[in-house]
C-alpha positions as CSV (number, residue, x, y, z in Angstrom):
1,M,0.0,0.0,0.0
2,S,1.4,3.4,-0.9
3,T,1.6,6.2,1.6
4,H,-1.2,8.0,-0.2
5,S,-3.4,4.9,0.0
6,A,-2.6,4.5,3.7
7,N,-3.3,8.1,4.5
8,T,-6.6,8.0,2.6
9,A,-7.6,4.8,4.3
10,A,-6.8,6.3,7.7
11,R,-8.8,9.4,7.0
12,F,-11.9,7.4,5.9
13,R,-11.7,5.2,9.0
14,E,-11.1,8.0,11.4
15,S,-13.9,10.1,9.9
16,R,-16.3,7.1,10.2
17,I,-15.4,6.5,13.8
18,R,-15.6,10.2,14.7
19,A,-19.2,10.1,13.2
20,G,-20.0,7.2,15.4
21,L,-21.0,4.9,12.5
22,S,-20.4,1.3,11.9
23,V,-19.2,0.3,8.4
24,R,-22.7,-1.1,7.7
25,E,-24.3,2.2,8.8
26,L,-22.0,4.3,6.7
27,A,-22.6,2.1,3.7
28,K,-26.3,2.5,4.1
29,A,-26.1,6.3,4.5
30,A,-23.7,6.7,1.6
31,S,-26.0,4.6,-0.6
32,E,-28.8,6.9,0.2
33,A,-26.7,9.9,-0.6
34,A,-25.5,8.4,-3.9
35,G,-28.8,7.0,-4.9
36,R,-27.1,3.7,-5.7
37,P,-25.7,0.9,-3.6
38,I,-22.4,1.3,-1.8
39,Y,-21.7,-1.9,0.0
40,P,-20.0,-2.4,3.3
41,K,-17.4,-4.4,1.5
42,T,-16.5,-1.3,-0.4
43,I,-16.1,0.7,2.8
44,H,-13.9,-2.0,4.2
45,R,-11.7,-2.0,1.2
46,I,-11.3,1.8,1.3
47,E,-10.4,1.7,5.0
48,R,-7.8,-1.0,4.4
49,G,-6.3,0.6,1.4
50,E,-7.2,-2.4,-0.8
51,L,-8.3,-0.5,-3.9
52,V,-6.5,-1.2,-7.2
53,T,-6.0,2.5,-8.0
54,G,-5.3,3.5,-4.4
55,V,-8.1,6.0,-4.5
56,P,-11.9,5.3,-4.4
57,H,-14.2,6.4,-7.2
58,M,-15.0,10.1,-6.8
59,A,-18.8,9.4,-6.8
60,T,-18.2,7.1,-3.8
61,V,-16.0,9.6,-2.1
62,A,-18.7,12.3,-2.5
63,A,-21.4,10.0,-1.2
64,V,-19.3,9.0,1.8
65,A,-18.4,12.6,2.5
66,Q,-22.0,13.6,2.4
67,A,-23.0,10.8,4.7
68,L,-20.3,11.8,7.2
69,G,-21.0,15.5,6.9
70,V,-17.4,16.3,5.9
71,E,-15.7,17.7,2.8
72,I,-14.2,15.5,0.1
73,T,-10.9,17.1,0.9
74,D,-11.2,15.8,4.5
75,L,-11.2,12.3,3.2
76,L,-8.7,12.5,0.4
77,G,-6.2,15.0,1.8
78,P,-3.9,17.3,0.0
79,E,-1.5,14.7,-1.3
80,V,-4.2,13.2,-3.5
81,L,-5.9,16.4,-4.6
82,N,-2.6,18.3,-5.2
83,P,0.0,15.6,-6.1
84,C,2.7,18.0,-7.2
């Protein structure tokens, strides 16, 4: 896992815990925000940094951010949004 993936994974997990949600609860809330299914397995993979690209799909990030009441930048961090 790259440093970027590890940082992103940690931000997702910390934000979920801070919100007091289980993985299943976050997946349900994110699904409602997205208007499409986001499965608990997806949340687990994000939190463990197990995504092939290292960064989740932006639509998923946006739905999770909305469900958590945070900004997308809070989840992805500056190293992903400004890689230079």
